[in-house]
C-alpha positions as CSV (number, residue, x, y, z in Angstrom):
1,X,0.0,0.0,0.0
2,X,2.8,2.4,0.8
3,X,4.4,1.7,-2.5
4,X,1.1,2.3,-4.4
5,X,0.6,5.7,-2.6
6,X,4.2,6.7,-3.2
7,X,3.9,5.9,-7.0
8,X,0.5,7.7,-7.2
9,X,1.8,10.8,-5.4
10,X,4.9,10.9,-7.6
11,X,2.9,10.4,-10.8
12,X,0.4,13.2,-9.9
13,X,3.4,15.6,-9.3
14,X,4.8,14.6,-12.7
15,X,1.5,15.1,-14.4
16,X,1.0,18.5,-12.9
17,X,4.2,19.6,-14.6
18,X,2.8,18.6,-18.1
19,X,2.0,21.9,-19.7
20,X,0.1,20.2,-22.5
21,X,-2.6,19.2,-20.0
22,X,-2.8,22.8,-18.8
23,X,-3.2,24.0,-22.4
24,X,-6.0,21.5,-23.0
25,X,-7.8,22.6,-19.8
26,X,-7.5,26.3,-20.7
27,X,-8.8,25.7,-24.2
28,X,-11.7,23.6,-22.9
29,X,-12.6,26.2,-20.3
30,X,-12.6,29.0,-22.9
31,X,-14.6,26.9,-25.3
32,X,-17.3,26.1,-22.8
33,X,-17.7,29.8,-21.9
34,X,-17.7,30.8,-25.6
35,X,-20.5,28.2,-26.3
36,X,-22.7,29.4,-23.5
37,X,-22.3,33.1,-24.2
38,X,-22.7,32.6,-28.0
39,X,-25.9,30.6,-27.6
40,X,-27.3,33.1,-25.2
41,X,-26.6,35.9,-27.7
42,X,-28.4,33.8,-30.4
43,X,-31.4,33.4,-28.1
44,X,-31.5,37.1,-27.4
45,X,-31.4,38.0,-31.1
46,X,-33.9,35.3,-32.1
47,X,-36.3,36.3,-29.3
48,X,-36.4,39.9,-30.5
49,X,-37.1,38.9,-34.1
50,X,-40.4,37.9,-35.7
51,X,-38.7,36.4,-38.8
52,X,-37.7,32.9,-39.5
53,X,-40.3,31.2,-37.3
54,X,-38.4,31.9,-34.0
55,X,-40.1,35.0,-32.9
56,X,-42.2,35.3,-29.8
57,X,-45.4,35.3,-31.9
58,X,-44.5,31.8,-33.2
59,X,-42.7,30.0,-30.4
60,X,-43.1,30.1,-26.7
61,X,-40.0,31.9,-25.4
62,X,-39.7,29.5,-22.5
63,X,-39.8,26.5,-24.9
64,X,-37.2,28.1,-27.1
65,X,-35.0,28.8,-24.1
66,X,-35.3,25.2,-23.0
67,X,-34.3,24.1,-26.5
68,X,-31.2,26.3,-26.5
69,X,-30.3,24.9,-23.1
70,X,-30.5,21.4,-24.6
71,X,-28.5,22.6,-27.6
72,X,-25.8,23.9,-25.2
73,X,-25.8,20.7,-23.3
74,X,-25.4,18.7,-26.5
75,X,-22.5,20.9,-27.7
76,X,-21.0,20.6,-24.2
77,X,-21.2,16.8,-24.4
78,X,-19.4,16.9,-27.7
79,X,-16.8,19.4,-26.6
80,X,-16.1,17.6,-23.3
81,X,-15.8,14.4,-25.3
82,X,-13.1,16.0,-27.6
83,X,-11.2,17.6,-24.7
84,X,-11.6,14.4,-22.6
85,X,-10.0,12.4,-25.4
86,X,-7.1,14.8,-25.7
87,X,-6.6,14.7,-22.0
88,X,-6.8,10.9,-22.0
89,X,-4.2,10.7,-24.7
90,X,-2.0,13.2,-22.9
91,X,-2.1,11.3,-19.6
92,X,-1.9,7.8,-21.2
93,X,1.1,8.7,-23.4
94,X,3.1,10.0,-20.4
95,X,2.1,8.4,-17.1
96,X,4.1,5.2,-17.6
97,X,6.0,5.8,-20.9
98,X,8.2,8.5,-19.5
99,X,9.3,6.4,-16.5
100,X,10.3,3.6,-18.8
101,X,11.9,5.8,-21.4
102,X,13.9,7.9,-19.0
103,X,15.0,4.9,-16.9
104,X,13.2,6.1,-13.8
105,X,11.4,2.8,-13.6
106,X,14.7,1.1,-12.8
107,X,15.2,3.1,-9.6
108,X,11.5,2.6,-8.7
109,X,11.7,-1.2,-9.0
110,X,15.0,-1.3,-7.1
111,X,13.0,-0.1,-4.1
112,X,10.5,-2.3,-2.3
113,X,7.8,-1.4,-4.9
114,X,6.2,-4.3,-6.7
115,X,5.0,-4.1,-10.3
116,X,1.5,-4.5,-9.0
117,X,1.9,-1.5,-6.7
118,X,3.5,0.4,-9.5
119,X,0.7,-0.3,-11.9
120,X,-2.0,0.4,-9.3
121,X,-0.4,3.7,-8.3
122,X,-0.1,4.8,-12.0
123,X,-3.7,3.9,-12.8
124,X,-5.0,5.6,-9.7
125,X,-3.0,8.8,-10.4
126,X,-4.0,8.8,-14.0
127,X,-7.7,8.4,-13.2
128,X,-7.5,11.0,-10.4
129,X,-5.9,13.6,-12.7
130,X,-8.5,12.9,-15.4
131,X,-11.4,13.3,-12.9
132,X,-10.0,16.6,-11.5
133,X,-9.6,18.1,-15.0
134,X,-12.9,16.9,-16.3
135,X,-14.6,17.8,-13.0
136,X,-13.4,21.4,-13.2
137,X,-14.7,21.7,-16.8
138,X,-18.0,20.2,-15.7
139,X,-18.4,22.7,-12.8
140,X,-17.8,25.5,-15.3
141,X,-20.4,24.1,-17.6
142,X,-22.8,23.9,-14.7
143,X,-22.2,27.6,-13.9
144,X,-22.7,28.6,-17.5
145,X,-26.0,26.8,-17.6
146,X,-27.4,29.5,-15.2
147,X,-27.5,31.7,-18.4
148,X,-30.4,29.6,-19.5
149,X,-32.2,29.4,-16.2
150,X,-31.1,25.9,-15.3
151,X,-33.3,22.8,-15.1
152,X,-31.1,20.3,-16.9
153,X,-28.5,19.8,-14.2
154,X,-29.2,16.0,-14.0
155,X,-28.8,15.7,-17.8
156,X,-25.4,17.5,-17.6
157,X,-24.3,15.1,-14.8
158,X,-25.2,12.1,-16.9
159,X,-23.4,13.6,-20.0
160,X,-20.2,14.3,-18.0
161,X,-20.3,10.8,-16.5
162,X,-20.6,9.3,-19.9
163,X,-17.6,11.3,-21.2
164,X,-15.5,10.4,-18.2
165,X,-16.3,6.7,-18.6
166,X,-15.3,6.8,-22.3
167,X,-12.1,8.7,-21.6
168,X,-11.1,6.3,-18.8
169,X,-11.4,3.3,-21.0
170,X,-9.3,4.9,-23.8
171,X,-6.7,6.2,-21.4
172,X,-6.1,2.7,-19.9
173,X,-5.7,1.3,-23.4
174,X,-3.1,4.0,-24.2
175,X,-1.3,3.3,-20.9
176,X,-1.0,-0.4,-21.8
177,X,0.1,0.1,-25.4
178,X,2.7,2.8,-24.4
179,X,4.4,0.1,-22.2
180,X,5.3,-1.8,-25.4
181,X,5.8,0.8,-28.0
182,X,6.5,4.5,-28.6
183,X,3.9,6.6,-27.0
184,X,2.9,8.3,-30.3
185,X,2.5,5.0,-32.0
186,X,0.5,3.8,-29.0
187,X,-1.9,6.7,-29.4
188,X,-2.3,6.1,-33.1
189,X,-3.0,2.4,-32.5
190,X,-5.5,3.2,-29.7
191,X,-7.3,5.8,-31.9
192,X,-7.6,3.3,-34.8
193,X,-9.0,0.6,-32.5
194,X,-11.1,2.6,-30.1
195,X,-12.4,5.4,-32.3
196,X,-12.3,4.0,-35.8
197,X,-12.8,0.2,-35.6
198,X,-15.1,0.2,-32.6
199,X,-16.9,3.3,-33.8
200,X,-17.7,1.7,-37.2
201,X,-18.9,-1.5,-35.6
202,X,-21.2,0.4,-33.2
203,X,-22.5,2.5,-36.1
204,X,-23.4,-0.4,-38.3
205,X,-24.8,-2.3,-35.3
206,X,-27.1,0.7,-34.7
207,X,-28.2,0.7,-38.4
208,X,-29.1,-3.0,-38.2
209,X,-31.0,-2.5,-35.0
210,X,-33.0,0.4,-36.4
211,X,-33.9,-1.6,-39.5
212,X,-31.9,0.6,-42.0
213,X,-29.8,-2.5,-42.9
214,X,-32.2,-5.5,-43.2
215,X,-29.8,-8.3,-44.0
216,X,-30.0,-11.0,-41.3
217,X,-26.4,-12.1,-42.0
218,X,-25.0,-8.6,-41.5
219,X,-27.0,-8.2,-38.4
220,X,-25.7,-11.4,-36.9
221,X,-22.1,-10.6,-37.7
222,X,-22.3,-7.1,-36.2
223,X,-24.3,-8.4,-33.2
224,X,-21.3,-10.6,-32.4
225,X,-18.6,-7.9,-33.3
226,X,-20.5,-5.4,-31.1
227,X,-19.8,-7.4,-28.0
228,X,-16.1,-7.7,-28.9
229,X,-15.2,-4.0,-28.8
230,X,-15.7,-1.2,-26.2
231,X,-19.1,0.6,-26.3
232,X,-19.1,4.3,-26.2
233,X,-21.3,5.5,-23.4
234,X,-24.1,7.8,-24.7
235,X,-26.2,10.2,-22.7
236,X,-29.9,11.0,-23.4
237,X,-29.1,14.7,-24.2
238,X,-29.0,14.1,-28.0
239,X,-32.4,12.4,-28.0
240,X,-33.9,15.1,-25.7
241,X,-32.6,17.8,-28.1
242,X,-34.2,16.2,-31.2
243,X,-37.5,15.8,-29.4
244,X,-37.4,19.4,-28.2
245,X,-36.6,20.6,-31.8
246,X,-39.5,18.6,-33.2
247,X,-41.8,20.1,-30.6
248,X,-40.7,23.6,-31.4
249,X,-41.0,23.3,-35.2
250,X,-44.3,21.5,-34.9
251,X,-43.1,18.5,-36.9
252,X,-45.0,15.3,-36.9
253,X,-43.8,11.7,-36.9
254,X,-41.0,9.9,-35.3
255,X,-38.7,9.4,-38.3
256,X,-36.0,11.8,-37.1
257,X,-36.2,10.7,-33.5
258,X,-35.9,7.0,-34.5
259,X,-32.6,7.7,-36.2
260,X,-31.0,9.2,-33.0
261,X,-28.7,6.8,-31.1
262,X,-30.3,5.6,-27.9
263,X,-28.8,6.3,-24.5
264,X,-26.6,3.6,-23.1
265,X,-28.5,0.8,-21.4
266,X,-27.6,-1.1,-18.2
267,X,-26.0,-3.8,-20.4
268,X,-23.7,-1.2,-22.0
269,X,-22.6,0.1,-18.6
270,X,-21.9,-3.4,-17.4
271,X,-19.9,-4.0,-20.5
272,X,-18.0,-0.8,-20.0
273,X,-17.1,-1.9,-16.5
274,X,-15.9,-5.2,-17.8
275,X,-13.8,-3.5,-20.5
276,X,-12.2,-1.2,-17.9
277,X,-11.2,-4.2,-15.8
278,X,-9.8,-6.0,-18.8
279,X,-7.7,-2.9,-19.7
280,X,-6.5,-2.5,-16.2
281,X,-5.4,-6.1,-16.3
282,X,-3.7,-5.4,-19.6
283,X,-1.8,-2.5,-18.1
284,X,-0.5,-4.7,-15.3
285,X,0.4,-7.5,-17.7
286,X,2.3,-5.1,-19.9
287,X,4.2,-3.6,-16.9
288,X,4.9,-7.1,-15.5
289,X,6.3,-8.4,-18.9
290,X,8.3,-5.3,-19.7
291,X,12.0,-5.7,-19.0
292,X,13.7,-2.7,-17.4
């Protein structure tokens, strides 16, 4: 336990010195503030105009304000997802790789620190750093939501938790790969597997489930492949936004809503937890097998 805490404390100190993480945080904070203020300005202009179907004579101002808040929440979910991935890559590429590359791991293992303690400390520090940075961005997003009157705090919480869950899984994969290869190559491999391969499989699986692709063979293949890759956690914000937009525009039918990806189910969350455990084990296996 002492070895784990020592490694975690040392790793947090090292991560705090990485300027790239500070840059990502500053850009994310400015981006969230810009989105909120920009949408509020759009609301003010649209509310004062009677043209384009958005004026007060056509749409209830409260409904339109609620729609803009949903729009802000959806944009925030996307923005947090992007910055969360950047932060996950930044932490995953440095937390273990720099110790191995600089030779610091040799002195660490020469002390009474087992590889299990080393791995546990590294993972704990990486997750803690990710939670702090994403948590601060989430707090800022919550404060910006006061511009719209609030009311969607729970949706924001779910969206943030989904983003954090996705970034943790990706970060663990990068940590494991960076033990075996150059950290830049590890990031590229992780991106191809997690964001491209898994993303395409999930997209096609969604098309087969919604009936867009009716082939039974294709559906069976992608039903199997779907449970062989990580599932990106999805909040309900996107679906809520589409429903609010349909209500405001007075549209009829469920065609648009049916095409929106559904929020993650309990099965998806359980699968995410399993994937995280597998990736943690992969990090430990990689550290244990690495010769230093």
